[in-house]
VOMARVEX-788522 format. One record per residue (C-alpha): residue in three letters; y, x, z. Coordinates in nm, 2 decimals. Layout:
BEGIN
("ala",(Y,X,Z))
...
This chain:
BEGIN
("met",(7.05,8.60,14.89))
("ser",(7.35,8.68,15.09))
("ile",(7.45,8.90,15.39))
("pro",(7.44,8.73,15.73))
("thr",(7.76,8.62,15.92))
("ile",(7.81,8.73,16.29))
("ser",(8.06,8.58,16.52))
("leu",(8.21,8.76,16.82))
("asn",(8.28,8.42,16.98))
("cys",(7.93,8.37,17.09))
("ala",(7.83,8.27,17.44))
("ser",(7.56,8.52,17.47))
("gln",(7.62,8.90,17.43))
("glu",(7.25,8.95,17.39))
("glu",(7.25,8.70,17.10))
("ile",(7.51,8.90,16.93))
("ala",(7.33,9.23,16.98))
("lys",(7.01,9.08,16.85))
("ser",(7.19,8.95,16.54))
("leu",(7.36,9.29,16.48))
("arg",(7.02,9.46,16.50))
("asp",(6.86,9.23,16.26))
("ala",(7.15,9.25,16.01))
("cys",(7.16,9.63,16.02))
("ile",(6.78,9.66,15.98))
("lys",(6.76,9.42,15.68))
("phe",(7.10,9.47,15.51))
("gly",(7.32,9.73,15.67))
("phe",(7.60,9.48,15.59))
("phe",(7.73,9.16,15.76))
("tyr",(8.04,8.93,15.76))
("leu",(8.23,8.94,16.10))
("glu",(8.43,8.64,16.20))
("asp",(8.60,8.53,16.52))
("his",(8.73,8.89,16.57))
("ser",(9.06,8.76,16.72))
("ile",(9.30,8.98,16.48))
("pro",(9.57,8.74,16.38))
("gln",(9.57,8.64,16.02))
("ser",(9.95,8.70,16.01))
("leu",(9.87,9.07,16.08))
("leu",(9.61,9.08,15.81))
("asp",(9.85,8.93,15.56))
("asp",(10.12,9.18,15.67))
("val",(9.88,9.47,15.60))
("phe",(9.83,9.35,15.24))
("phe",(10.19,9.29,15.19))
("gln",(10.28,9.64,15.29))
("ser",(9.99,9.78,15.08))
("gln",(10.12,9.60,14.77))
("lys",(10.47,9.74,14.82))
("leu",(10.35,10.09,14.87))
("phe",(10.15,10.09,14.55))
("ala",(10.43,9.95,14.35))
("leu",(10.64,10.25,14.41))
("pro",(10.70,10.50,14.11))
("met",(10.41,10.73,14.05))
("glu",(10.64,11.04,14.08))
("his",(10.71,10.93,14.45))
("lys",(10.35,10.83,14.53))
("leu",(10.24,11.18,14.42))
("glu",(10.48,11.34,14.67))
("leu",(10.30,11.15,14.95))
("ser",(9.99,11.35,14.97))
("asp",(9.83,11.61,15.19))
("ser",(9.49,11.73,15.05))
("val",(9.42,11.95,15.36))
("leu",(9.42,11.66,15.61))
("thr",(9.31,11.41,15.35))
("arg",(9.62,11.19,15.43))
("gly",(9.85,10.99,15.21))
("tyr",(9.82,10.91,14.84))
("thr",(9.51,10.97,14.62))
("arg",(9.56,10.90,14.25))
("phe",(9.36,10.69,14.01))
("glu",(9.03,10.85,13.92))
("glu",(9.07,11.12,14.19))
("glu",(8.75,11.00,14.36))
("thr",(8.41,11.01,14.19))
("leu",(8.16,10.85,14.42))
("asp",(7.86,10.83,14.17))
("pro",(7.89,11.15,13.96))
("ile",(7.55,11.10,13.80))
("asn",(7.65,10.77,13.64))
("gln",(8.03,10.79,13.62))
("lys",(8.20,10.94,13.32))
("arg",(8.54,10.89,13.49))
("gly",(8.66,10.87,13.84))
("asp",(8.70,10.53,14.02))
("thr",(8.96,10.31,13.85))
("lys",(9.15,10.28,14.20))
("glu",(9.43,10.45,14.39))
("gly",(9.44,10.48,14.76))
("phe",(9.64,10.59,15.06))
("tyr",(9.48,10.74,15.37))
("ile",(9.62,10.69,15.72))
("gly",(9.45,10.88,16.00))
("asp",(9.50,10.92,16.37))
("glu",(9.86,11.02,16.43))
("val",(9.86,11.37,16.59))
("asp",(10.18,11.57,16.66))
("val",(10.23,11.87,16.44))
("gln",(10.21,12.11,16.74))
("tyr",(9.85,12.00,16.80))
("met",(9.76,12.00,16.44))
("asp",(9.40,12.13,16.35))
("pro",(9.31,12.11,15.98))
("lys",(8.96,12.21,16.06))
("lys",(8.91,11.88,16.25))
("leu",(9.14,11.68,16.01))
("arg",(9.39,11.64,16.31))
("gly",(9.76,11.63,16.23))
("pro",(10.05,11.40,16.14))
("asn",(10.02,11.14,15.87))
("ile",(10.21,11.12,15.55))
("trp",(10.44,10.81,15.58))
("pro",(10.65,10.66,15.30))
("thr",(11.00,10.78,15.28))
("ser",(11.32,10.61,15.13))
("phe",(11.33,10.66,14.75))
("glu",(11.62,10.57,14.53))
("asn",(11.64,10.19,14.52))
("cys",(11.27,10.13,14.56))
("ile",(11.22,10.15,14.93))
("thr",(11.46,10.17,15.22))
("asp",(11.42,10.36,15.56))
("glu",(11.39,10.02,15.73))
("glu",(11.10,9.92,15.50))
("cys",(10.93,10.25,15.56))
("gly",(10.95,10.19,15.93))
("leu",(10.81,9.85,15.89))
("phe",(10.52,9.99,15.69))
("arg",(10.43,10.24,15.97))
("glu",(10.47,9.97,16.24))
("thr",(10.23,9.74,16.05))
("met",(9.97,10.01,16.00))
("glu",(9.98,10.14,16.36))
("lys",(9.95,9.79,16.50))
("tyr",(9.65,9.71,16.27))
("arg",(9.48,10.04,16.37))
("arg",(9.50,9.94,16.74))
("glu",(9.35,9.61,16.66))
("ala",(9.08,9.74,16.45))
("val",(8.99,10.00,16.71))
("arg",(8.95,9.73,16.97))
("val",(8.71,9.54,16.74))
("cys",(8.51,9.85,16.66))
("met",(8.48,9.95,17.02))
("glu",(8.34,9.60,17.10))
("leu",(8.09,9.64,16.82))
("val",(7.98,9.98,16.94))
("lys",(7.91,9.81,17.28))
("tyr",(7.68,9.56,17.10))
("phe",(7.52,9.83,16.89))
("ala",(7.43,10.00,17.21))
("met",(7.28,9.69,17.35))
("ser",(7.09,9.63,17.03))
("leu",(6.92,9.97,17.04))
("thr",(6.82,9.94,17.41))
("leu",(6.70,9.59,17.42))
("ser",(6.40,9.54,17.67))
("ala",(6.26,9.30,17.92))
("asp",(6.49,9.47,18.18))
("gly",(6.80,9.41,17.98))
("ser",(7.01,9.66,17.77))
("asp",(7.25,9.94,17.80))
("pro",(7.59,9.86,17.67))
("his",(7.72,10.22,17.76))
("leu",(7.47,10.41,17.53))
("phe",(7.76,10.55,17.31))
("asp",(8.04,10.56,17.56))
("glu",(8.05,10.94,17.58))
("tyr",(8.08,10.97,17.20))
("phe",(8.38,10.75,17.16))
("thr",(8.63,10.88,17.41))
("glu",(8.85,11.00,17.12))
("pro",(8.72,10.83,16.81))
("ser",(8.83,10.93,16.47))
("thr",(8.98,10.66,16.25))
("phe",(9.11,10.62,15.90))
("ile",(9.28,10.32,15.74))
("arg",(9.24,10.35,15.37))
("leu",(9.46,10.12,15.15))
("leu",(9.31,10.06,14.81))
("his",(9.45,9.92,14.49))
("tyr",(9.21,9.86,14.20))
("ser",(9.34,9.82,13.85))
("ala",(9.26,9.52,13.64))
("glu",(9.06,9.74,13.40))
("glu",(8.72,9.58,13.33))
("ser",(8.43,9.79,13.46))
("ala",(8.19,9.91,13.20))
("pro",(7.88,10.04,13.38))
("arg",(7.70,10.14,13.05))
("glu",(8.00,10.36,12.96))
("gly",(8.02,10.51,13.31))
("val",(8.34,10.31,13.41))
("tyr",(8.34,10.17,13.76))
("ala",(8.61,10.03,13.99))
("cys",(8.42,10.21,14.27))
("gly",(8.10,10.41,14.20))
("ala",(7.78,10.33,14.37))
("his",(7.77,10.50,14.72))
("ser",(7.69,10.47,15.08))
("asp",(7.96,10.53,15.33))
("tyr",(7.96,10.87,15.51))
("gly",(8.04,10.77,15.86))
("met",(7.95,10.54,16.15))
("leu",(8.11,10.21,16.08))
("thr",(8.34,10.04,15.83))
("leu",(8.55,9.73,15.87))
("leu",(8.64,9.61,15.52))
("leu",(8.93,9.38,15.46))
("thr",(8.96,9.23,15.12))
("asp",(9.19,9.00,14.93))
("asp",(9.05,8.69,14.74))
("asn",(8.93,8.89,14.44))
("pro",(8.55,8.95,14.38))
("gly",(8.40,9.28,14.30))
("leu",(8.20,9.41,14.59))
("gln",(7.82,9.44,14.53))
("ile",(7.54,9.57,14.75))
("leu",(7.20,9.71,14.64))
("thr",(6.91,9.53,14.81))
("ser",(6.58,9.68,14.91))
("asp",(6.42,9.55,14.60))
("gly",(6.67,9.72,14.37))
("thr",(6.88,9.42,14.29))
("trp",(7.26,9.42,14.30))
("ile",(7.41,9.11,14.48))
("asn",(7.77,9.00,14.51))
("val",(7.95,8.99,14.85))
("pro",(8.22,8.73,14.79))
("pro",(8.54,8.77,14.99))
("lys",(8.61,8.53,15.28))
("lys",(8.96,8.50,15.41))
("gly",(9.02,8.63,15.75))
("val",(8.66,8.76,15.78))
("phe",(8.56,9.13,15.78))
("val",(8.28,9.27,15.56))
("val",(8.12,9.53,15.80))
("asn",(7.88,9.80,15.70))
("ile",(7.72,10.10,15.87))
("gly",(7.73,10.44,15.72))
("asp",(7.51,10.75,15.68))
("met",(7.60,10.88,16.01))
("phe",(7.47,10.57,16.20))
("glu",(7.15,10.58,15.98))
("arg",(7.09,10.94,16.10))
("trp",(7.16,10.84,16.46))
("thr",(6.90,10.56,16.44))
("asn",(6.64,10.77,16.24))
("gly",(6.67,10.53,15.95))
("leu",(6.61,10.22,16.15))
("phe",(6.96,10.09,16.06))
("lys",(7.03,10.11,15.69))
("ser",(7.33,10.27,15.52))
("thr",(7.33,10.05,15.21))
("ile",(7.45,10.16,14.87))
("his",(7.74,9.95,14.73))
("arg",(8.00,9.95,14.45))
("val",(8.28,9.76,14.31))
("ile",(8.27,9.61,13.96))
("thr",(8.58,9.47,13.81))
("pro",(8.49,9.16,13.59))
("arg",(8.64,9.07,13.26))
("gly",(8.97,8.89,13.31))
("ala",(9.02,9.00,13.67))
("lys",(9.35,9.05,13.85))
("glu",(9.44,9.37,14.03))
("arg",(9.25,9.39,14.36))
("tyr",(9.35,9.52,14.70))
("ser",(9.12,9.61,14.99))
("val",(9.15,9.80,15.31))
("pro",(8.85,9.98,15.46))
("phe",(8.88,10.09,15.82))
("phe",(8.65,10.38,15.89))
("phe",(8.56,10.42,16.26))
("glu",(8.39,10.75,16.36))
("pro",(8.27,10.91,16.69))
("asn",(8.45,11.20,16.85))
("phe",(8.48,11.48,16.60))
("asp",(8.27,11.71,16.81))
("ala",(8.01,11.44,16.90))
("leu",(7.66,11.55,16.82))
("val",(7.46,11.31,16.61))
("glu",(7.09,11.34,16.67))
("cys",(6.81,11.09,16.68))
("leu",(6.83,10.85,16.96))
("glu",(6.54,10.85,17.20))
("ser",(6.47,10.49,17.14))
("cys",(6.44,10.55,16.76))
("cys",(6.18,10.83,16.75))
("asn",(5.84,10.91,16.90))
("glu",(5.54,11.12,16.82))
("asp",(5.44,10.89,16.53))
("asn",(5.79,10.86,16.41))
("pro",(5.96,11.20,16.45))
("ala",(6.33,11.27,16.39))
("lys",(6.40,11.27,16.02))
("phe",(6.74,11.43,16.02))
("pro",(6.86,11.76,16.18))
("pro",(7.14,11.73,16.43))
("ile",(7.50,11.77,16.31))
("thr",(7.84,11.72,16.46))
("ala",(8.02,11.39,16.34))
("gly",(8.31,11.60,16.21))
("gln",(8.10,11.85,16.01))
("his",(7.91,11.57,15.85))
("leu",(8.24,11.41,15.74))
("leu",(8.39,11.74,15.61))
("asn",(8.08,11.80,15.40))
("met",(8.10,11.46,15.24))
("tyr",(8.48,11.48,15.16))
("ala",(8.42,11.80,14.98))
("leu",(8.15,11.65,14.77))
("thr",(8.35,11.35,14.65))
("his",(8.72,11.42,14.65))
("ala",(8.86,11.63,14.37))
("asp",(9.17,11.70,14.55))
("phe",(9.02,11.78,14.89))
("thr",(9.11,12.14,14.99))
("ala",(8.78,12.33,15.01))
("ser",(8.90,12.56,15.27))
("ser",(8.93,12.29,15.53))
("ser",(8.57,12.19,15.48))
("gln",(8.42,12.53,15.57))
("lys",(8.20,12.53,15.87))
("ala",(8.36,12.65,16.20))
């Protein structure tokens, strides 16, 4: 069994929409190819990520903002499966959000400036720091473009009828989408599930949509509906896409937010991956879509704003997240 592959270079938009609907109902995961982001840019993102994580730990620890969840997160800081994990994930990370000038900073909405690498001794220069930022900002623009195209097809997939479909269903909710790039570096430590040691504990993603860029090292697994873990092998230049809890709420459980994990096999190399989290406007109200509920199938989830949903989940899983920023407004 394997997840389906969807191409954005398809002659029929309706065919793409139908394929997305089928993938999200059955798996909640799919490969995305023909997205038109140049391979050279994807390679640059990995190159810059590797350089960042190679910096001395003392400097990486300075590049952190727990209030806005920006910058560096240390090894074992995140515990995504606290029931089964005896230690935090054997990975370190680096969060890059939407760049907002400090004068418009709003911690309650996770809005503010990013933490960017700065020159440090002989390890990284100002020029290299500038190139890191330029690469990540360019990648963000390209990833947003792809996600907005997917949102259009998702809208069509949820409004398919004999009269056509509505590609604008979600337009009002994505006028100012929230985005996060998360650079991840997994150690080569072998996972030991029986001892509670995971590269990344089993979890479903919190938000709307995730574009995952991976290197050529295996490790990602998803849990199928029959309770079986299956591998999702990496494919060069192809995204692994999954929907999250927020989209499952929006579709009343029609689309599946699938549990997944990362297991580092024996003899593996260090692994790098880059999830791109794409969310609606912070204040967007997420409630059951009309097309996904009726008298026989009422709404299963109460309405909640996209931002509050994310704040609640950050507080549950990040040891370094500042609790004051997750309080309800």
